[in-house]
mmCIF file of the C-alpha atoms, coordinates in Angstrom:
data_MODEL
# 
_entry.id   MODEL 
# 
loop_
_atom_site.group_PDB 
_atom_site.id 
_atom_site.type_symbol 
_atom_site.label_atom_id 
_atom_site.label_alt_id 
_atom_site.label_comp_id 
_atom_site.label_asym_id 
_atom_site.label_entity_id 
_atom_site.label_seq_id 
_atom_site.pdbx_PDB_ins_code 
_atom_site.Cartn_x 
_atom_site.Cartn_y 
_atom_site.Cartn_z 
_atom_site.occupancy 
_atom_site.B_iso_or_equiv 
_atom_site.pdbx_formal_charge 
_atom_site.auth_seq_id 
_atom_site.auth_comp_id 
_atom_site.auth_asym_id 
_atom_site.auth_atom_id 
_atom_site.pdbx_PDB_model_num 
ATOM 1   C CA . MET A 1 1   ? 207.654 39.555 156.477 1.00 0.00 ? 1   MET A CA 1 
ATOM 2   C CA . SER A 1 2   ? 204.605 39.469 154.228 1.00 0.00 ? 2   SER A CA 1 
ATOM 3   C CA . ILE A 1 3   ? 201.338 40.123 156.048 1.00 0.00 ? 3   ILE A CA 1 
ATOM 4   C CA . LYS A 1 4   ? 197.865 40.585 154.582 1.00 0.00 ? 4   LYS A CA 1 
ATOM 5   C CA . PRO A 1 5   ? 196.657 44.211 154.763 1.00 0.00 ? 5   PRO A CA 1 
ATOM 6   C CA . GLN A 1 6   ? 193.716 43.447 157.084 1.00 0.00 ? 6   GLN A CA 1 
ATOM 7   C CA . TYR A 1 7   ? 196.149 42.012 159.636 1.00 0.00 ? 7   TYR A CA 1 
ATOM 8   C CA . VAL A 1 8   ? 198.634 44.862 159.188 1.00 0.00 ? 8   VAL A CA 1 
ATOM 9   C CA . GLU A 1 9   ? 195.843 47.278 160.161 1.00 0.00 ? 9   GLU A CA 1 
ATOM 10  C CA . LYS A 1 10  ? 195.167 45.241 163.290 1.00 0.00 ? 10  LYS A CA 1 
ATOM 11  C CA . ILE A 1 11  ? 198.858 45.206 164.183 1.00 0.00 ? 11  ILE A CA 1 
ATOM 12  C CA . ILE A 1 12  ? 199.018 48.996 163.827 1.00 0.00 ? 12  ILE A CA 1 
ATOM 13  C CA . SER A 1 13  ? 195.922 49.421 166.023 1.00 0.00 ? 13  SER A CA 1 
ATOM 14  C CA . LYS A 1 14  ? 197.444 46.923 168.516 1.00 0.00 ? 14  LYS A CA 1 
ATOM 15  C CA . GLU A 1 15  ? 194.356 44.730 168.295 1.00 0.00 ? 15  GLU A CA 1 
ATOM 16  C CA . LYS A 1 16  ? 196.713 42.038 166.987 1.00 0.00 ? 16  LYS A CA 1 
ATOM 17  C CA . THR A 1 17  ? 199.832 41.495 169.082 1.00 0.00 ? 17  THR A CA 1 
ATOM 18  C CA . TYR A 1 18  ? 200.624 37.980 167.827 1.00 0.00 ? 18  TYR A CA 1 
ATOM 19  C CA . GLU A 1 19  ? 201.427 37.045 164.252 1.00 0.00 ? 19  GLU A CA 1 
ATOM 20  C CA . PHE A 1 20  ? 201.015 33.352 163.499 1.00 0.00 ? 20  PHE A CA 1 
ATOM 21  C CA . ARG A 1 21  ? 203.188 31.252 161.247 1.00 0.00 ? 21  ARG A CA 1 
ATOM 22  C CA . ARG A 1 22  ? 203.381 27.606 160.217 1.00 0.00 ? 22  ARG A CA 1 
ATOM 23  C CA . SER A 1 23  ? 207.172 27.833 160.112 1.00 0.00 ? 23  SER A CA 1 
ATOM 24  C CA . VAL A 1 24  ? 209.645 30.090 161.842 1.00 0.00 ? 24  VAL A CA 1 
ATOM 25  C CA . PHE A 1 25  ? 212.947 31.786 161.084 1.00 0.00 ? 25  PHE A CA 1 
ATOM 26  C CA . LYS A 1 26  ? 216.050 29.690 160.665 1.00 0.00 ? 26  LYS A CA 1 
ATOM 27  C CA . ARG A 1 27  ? 218.246 32.633 161.715 1.00 0.00 ? 27  ARG A CA 1 
ATOM 28  C CA . ASP A 1 28  ? 218.271 34.811 164.814 1.00 0.00 ? 28  ASP A CA 1 
ATOM 29  C CA . VAL A 1 29  ? 215.757 37.606 164.183 1.00 0.00 ? 29  VAL A CA 1 
ATOM 30  C CA . THR A 1 30  ? 215.104 40.549 166.500 1.00 0.00 ? 30  THR A CA 1 
ATOM 31  C CA . ASN A 1 31  ? 213.318 42.978 164.180 1.00 0.00 ? 31  ASN A CA 1 
ATOM 32  C CA . VAL A 1 32  ? 210.682 42.321 161.529 1.00 0.00 ? 32  VAL A CA 1 
ATOM 33  C CA . ILE A 1 33  ? 210.023 44.638 158.579 1.00 0.00 ? 33  ILE A CA 1 
ATOM 34  C CA . ILE A 1 34  ? 206.302 44.608 157.745 1.00 0.00 ? 34  ILE A CA 1 
ATOM 35  C CA . TYR A 1 35  ? 205.322 44.275 154.101 1.00 0.00 ? 35  TYR A CA 1 
ATOM 36  C CA . ALA A 1 36  ? 201.570 44.624 153.448 1.00 0.00 ? 36  ALA A CA 1 
ATOM 37  C CA . THR A 1 37  ? 200.720 42.286 150.573 1.00 0.00 ? 37  THR A CA 1 
ATOM 38  C CA . ALA A 1 38  ? 198.499 42.989 147.550 1.00 0.00 ? 38  ALA A CA 1 
ATOM 39  C CA . PRO A 1 39  ? 196.590 45.097 146.906 1.00 0.00 ? 39  PRO A CA 1 
ATOM 40  C CA . GLU A 1 40  ? 198.603 47.444 149.174 1.00 0.00 ? 40  GLU A CA 1 
ATOM 41  C CA . LYS A 1 41  ? 202.129 46.290 148.230 1.00 0.00 ? 41  LYS A CA 1 
ATOM 42  C CA . LYS A 1 42  ? 203.748 48.660 150.719 1.00 0.00 ? 42  LYS A CA 1 
ATOM 43  C CA . ILE A 1 43  ? 206.351 48.535 153.445 1.00 0.00 ? 43  ILE A CA 1 
ATOM 44  C CA . ILE A 1 44  ? 204.699 50.079 156.479 1.00 0.00 ? 44  ILE A CA 1 
ATOM 45  C CA . GLY A 1 45  ? 207.379 49.814 159.153 1.00 0.00 ? 45  GLY A CA 1 
ATOM 46  C CA . SER A 1 46  ? 208.740 47.233 161.531 1.00 0.00 ? 46  SER A CA 1 
ATOM 47  C CA . PHE A 1 47  ? 208.317 45.670 164.946 1.00 0.00 ? 47  PHE A CA 1 
ATOM 48  C CA . GLU A 1 48  ? 210.614 44.283 167.567 1.00 0.00 ? 48  GLU A CA 1 
ATOM 49  C CA . LEU A 1 49  ? 210.200 40.539 167.912 1.00 0.00 ? 49  LEU A CA 1 
ATOM 50  C CA . GLU A 1 50  ? 209.612 39.956 171.638 1.00 0.00 ? 50  GLU A CA 1 
ATOM 51  C CA . ASP A 1 51  ? 209.138 36.208 171.626 1.00 0.00 ? 51  ASP A CA 1 
ATOM 52  C CA . ILE A 1 52  ? 208.435 33.147 169.503 1.00 0.00 ? 52  ILE A CA 1 
ATOM 53  C CA . ILE A 1 53  ? 206.111 30.552 171.018 1.00 0.00 ? 53  ILE A CA 1 
ATOM 54  C CA . ARG A 1 54  ? 206.034 27.059 169.514 1.00 0.00 ? 54  ARG A CA 1 
ATOM 55  C CA . ASP A 1 55  ? 202.979 24.939 170.286 1.00 0.00 ? 55  ASP A CA 1 
ATOM 56  C CA . THR A 1 56  ? 200.028 23.095 168.816 1.00 0.00 ? 56  THR A CA 1 
ATOM 57  C CA . PRO A 1 57  ? 197.525 25.233 166.911 1.00 0.00 ? 57  PRO A CA 1 
ATOM 58  C CA . SER A 1 58  ? 194.895 24.461 169.570 1.00 0.00 ? 58  SER A CA 1 
ATOM 59  C CA . ASN A 1 59  ? 197.140 25.655 172.381 1.00 0.00 ? 59  ASN A CA 1 
ATOM 60  C CA . LEU A 1 60  ? 198.166 28.751 170.414 1.00 0.00 ? 60  LEU A CA 1 
ATOM 61  C CA . TRP A 1 61  ? 194.489 29.595 169.900 1.00 0.00 ? 61  TRP A CA 1 
ATOM 62  C CA . ASN A 1 62  ? 193.598 28.930 173.549 1.00 0.00 ? 62  ASN A CA 1 
ATOM 63  C CA . ASN A 1 63  ? 196.468 31.088 174.799 1.00 0.00 ? 63  ASN A CA 1 
ATOM 64  C CA . PHE A 1 64  ? 196.468 33.954 172.308 1.00 0.00 ? 64  PHE A CA 1 
ATOM 65  C CA . SER A 1 65  ? 193.090 34.207 170.567 1.00 0.00 ? 65  SER A CA 1 
ATOM 66  C CA . ASN A 1 66  ? 192.225 37.388 172.474 1.00 0.00 ? 66  ASN A CA 1 
ATOM 67  C CA . LYS A 1 67  ? 195.181 39.150 170.760 1.00 0.00 ? 67  LYS A CA 1 
ATOM 68  C CA . ALA A 1 68  ? 195.181 37.160 167.505 1.00 0.00 ? 68  ALA A CA 1 
ATOM 69  C CA . GLY A 1 69  ? 193.257 39.601 165.303 1.00 0.00 ? 69  GLY A CA 1 
ATOM 70  C CA . ILE A 1 70  ? 191.882 36.666 163.337 1.00 0.00 ? 70  ILE A CA 1 
ATOM 71  C CA . CYS A 1 71  ? 188.666 34.674 163.586 1.00 0.00 ? 71  CYS A CA 1 
ATOM 72  C CA . LYS A 1 72  ? 188.769 31.086 164.798 1.00 0.00 ? 72  LYS A CA 1 
ATOM 73  C CA . LYS A 1 73  ? 187.786 29.575 161.444 1.00 0.00 ? 73  LYS A CA 1 
ATOM 74  C CA . ASP A 1 74  ? 190.494 31.430 159.510 1.00 0.00 ? 74  ASP A CA 1 
ATOM 75  C CA . PHE A 1 75  ? 193.064 30.578 162.180 1.00 0.00 ? 75  PHE A CA 1 
ATOM 76  C CA . PHE A 1 76  ? 192.368 26.844 162.014 1.00 0.00 ? 76  PHE A CA 1 
ATOM 77  C CA . ASP A 1 77  ? 192.068 26.894 158.215 1.00 0.00 ? 77  ASP A CA 1 
ATOM 78  C CA . TYR A 1 78  ? 195.576 28.391 158.120 1.00 0.00 ? 78  TYR A CA 1 
ATOM 79  C CA . PHE A 1 79  ? 196.974 25.639 160.377 1.00 0.00 ? 79  PHE A CA 1 
ATOM 80  C CA . LYS A 1 80  ? 194.992 22.784 158.776 1.00 0.00 ? 80  LYS A CA 1 
ATOM 81  C CA . GLY A 1 81  ? 197.133 19.646 158.652 1.00 0.00 ? 81  GLY A CA 1 
ATOM 82  C CA . LYS A 1 82  ? 199.818 21.087 160.925 1.00 0.00 ? 82  LYS A CA 1 
ATOM 83  C CA . ASP A 1 83  ? 200.735 19.603 164.309 1.00 0.00 ? 83  ASP A CA 1 
ATOM 84  C CA . GLU A 1 84  ? 202.564 22.705 165.450 1.00 0.00 ? 84  GLU A CA 1 
ATOM 85  C CA . GLY A 1 85  ? 202.706 26.399 164.786 1.00 0.00 ? 85  GLY A CA 1 
ATOM 86  C CA . PHE A 1 86  ? 204.342 29.566 165.994 1.00 0.00 ? 86  PHE A CA 1 
ATOM 87  C CA . ALA A 1 87  ? 203.076 32.747 167.624 1.00 0.00 ? 87  ALA A CA 1 
ATOM 88  C CA . LEU A 1 88  ? 205.354 35.729 167.056 1.00 0.00 ? 88  LEU A CA 1 
ATOM 89  C CA . LYS A 1 89  ? 204.919 38.309 169.817 1.00 0.00 ? 89  LYS A CA 1 
ATOM 90  C CA . VAL A 1 90  ? 204.795 41.796 168.311 1.00 0.00 ? 90  VAL A CA 1 
ATOM 91  C CA . GLY A 1 91  ? 206.831 44.182 170.420 1.00 0.00 ? 91  GLY A CA 1 
ATOM 92  C CA . GLU A 1 92  ? 207.524 47.860 169.880 1.00 0.00 ? 92  GLU A CA 1 
ATOM 93  C CA . LEU A 1 93  ? 206.154 49.138 166.580 1.00 0.00 ? 93  LEU A CA 1 
ATOM 94  C CA . ASN A 1 94  ? 207.945 51.582 164.333 1.00 0.00 ? 94  ASN A CA 1 
ATOM 95  C CA . ILE A 1 95  ? 205.420 52.715 161.712 1.00 0.00 ? 95  ILE A CA 1 
ATOM 96  C CA . LEU A 1 96  ? 206.640 54.857 158.835 1.00 0.00 ? 96  LEU A CA 1 
ATOM 97  C CA . ASP A 1 97  ? 205.116 58.297 158.329 1.00 0.00 ? 97  ASP A CA 1 
ATOM 98  C CA . ASP A 1 98  ? 204.888 57.545 154.615 1.00 0.00 ? 98  ASP A CA 1 
ATOM 99  C CA . PHE A 1 99  ? 204.462 53.930 153.602 1.00 0.00 ? 99  PHE A CA 1 
ATOM 100 C CA . ILE A 1 100 ? 206.859 52.764 150.894 1.00 0.00 ? 100 ILE A CA 1 
ATOM 101 C CA . ASP A 1 101 ? 205.302 51.683 147.602 1.00 0.00 ? 101 ASP A CA 1 
ATOM 102 C CA . VAL A 1 102 ? 207.445 48.740 146.556 1.00 0.00 ? 102 VAL A CA 1 
ATOM 103 C CA . ASN A 1 103 ? 206.592 49.355 142.897 1.00 0.00 ? 103 ASN A CA 1 
ATOM 104 C CA . CYS A 1 104 ? 208.994 52.312 143.169 1.00 0.00 ? 104 CYS A CA 1 
ATOM 105 C CA . LEU A 1 105 ? 211.893 50.178 144.426 1.00 0.00 ? 105 LEU A CA 1 
ATOM 106 C CA . ASP A 1 106 ? 214.494 48.579 142.197 1.00 0.00 ? 106 ASP A CA 1 
ATOM 107 C CA . ASP A 1 107 ? 215.157 44.903 142.834 1.00 0.00 ? 107 ASP A CA 1 
ATOM 108 C CA . PHE A 1 108 ? 212.369 44.469 145.392 1.00 0.00 ? 108 PHE A CA 1 
ATOM 109 C CA . ARG A 1 109 ? 210.885 40.985 145.501 1.00 0.00 ? 109 ARG A CA 1 
ATOM 110 C CA . ALA A 1 110 ? 208.009 40.400 147.841 1.00 0.00 ? 110 ALA A CA 1 
ATOM 111 C CA . PRO A 1 111 ? 208.839 37.564 150.202 1.00 0.00 ? 111 PRO A CA 1 
ATOM 112 C CA . GLN A 1 112 ? 206.637 34.482 149.952 1.00 0.00 ? 112 GLN A CA 1 
ATOM 113 C CA . SER A 1 113 ? 206.427 34.530 153.725 1.00 0.00 ? 113 SER A CA 1 
ATOM 114 C CA . TYR A 1 114 ? 209.601 36.232 154.882 1.00 0.00 ? 114 TYR A CA 1 
ATOM 115 C CA . THR A 1 115 ? 213.153 36.965 153.774 1.00 0.00 ? 115 THR A CA 1 
ATOM 116 C CA . TYR A 1 116 ? 216.269 38.085 155.622 1.00 0.00 ? 116 TYR A CA 1 
ATOM 117 C CA . VAL A 1 117 ? 217.634 41.614 155.235 1.00 0.00 ? 117 VAL A CA 1 
ATOM 118 C CA . ASP A 1 118 ? 219.768 43.965 157.253 1.00 0.00 ? 118 ASP A CA 1 
ATOM 119 C CA . LYS A 1 119 ? 217.275 46.597 158.419 1.00 0.00 ? 119 LYS A CA 1 
ATOM 120 C CA . GLU A 1 120 ? 219.681 49.552 158.448 1.00 0.00 ? 120 GLU A CA 1 
ATOM 121 C CA . GLU A 1 121 ? 221.170 48.639 155.084 1.00 0.00 ? 121 GLU A CA 1 
ATOM 122 C CA . PHE A 1 122 ? 217.727 48.100 153.545 1.00 0.00 ? 122 PHE A CA 1 
ATOM 123 C CA . PHE A 1 123 ? 216.334 51.445 154.690 1.00 0.00 ? 123 PHE A CA 1 
ATOM 124 C CA . SER A 1 124 ? 219.511 53.333 153.797 1.00 0.00 ? 124 SER A CA 1 
ATOM 125 C CA . LYS A 1 125 ? 219.145 52.063 150.221 1.00 0.00 ? 125 LYS A CA 1 
ATOM 126 C CA . ILE A 1 126 ? 215.677 53.518 149.953 1.00 0.00 ? 126 ILE A CA 1 
ATOM 127 C CA . HIS A 1 127 ? 216.698 56.759 151.675 1.00 0.00 ? 127 HIS A CA 1 
ATOM 128 C CA . ASN A 1 128 ? 213.852 56.906 154.146 1.00 0.00 ? 128 ASN A CA 1 
ATOM 129 C CA . PRO A 1 129 ? 214.768 59.267 156.989 1.00 0.00 ? 129 PRO A CA 1 
ATOM 130 C CA . ASN A 1 130 ? 211.594 58.448 158.959 1.00 0.00 ? 130 ASN A CA 1 
ATOM 131 C CA . PHE A 1 131 ? 212.728 54.971 159.862 1.00 0.00 ? 131 PHE A CA 1 
# 
C-alpha cells in the first residue's frame, strides 16, 4: 500500500492507527506492506490489518479523528465528493531494521494506491532476513 512519508512516520510512532481510503480491497487482506511514496520510495515494513470500517467521511472523522494523524481539512479534501470511505485499523507493526530502497529492486512498480502480493514470496525475493 502506498502511503505518503509524513503519514508513514505517524504510523510508526503510533500517532496514526487508522489509514483512510476512498476504496477498499477487493480480496481478503490480512497484512499490508507499507510503501513510503516519493521522495522516500522505500518499503518500511508491514502491519496486520485489524479491521476495515465503512462509513461516511463525517462519521469516520467523528469516530477516528483522534487517531487519524491527519488534519481535518486534508481529511475532508481527500474525501471530497465521496459519500463513503474506509478506515483501515492498523494492528501489529513489523518495521524493517533497514528500509528497502525500491530503486534497487528489479521489476518493482509502485502501486497507485495498493497492489496484491504474497508477503512471504515478496520478501524472499528481496532476501531480507529482518522481515
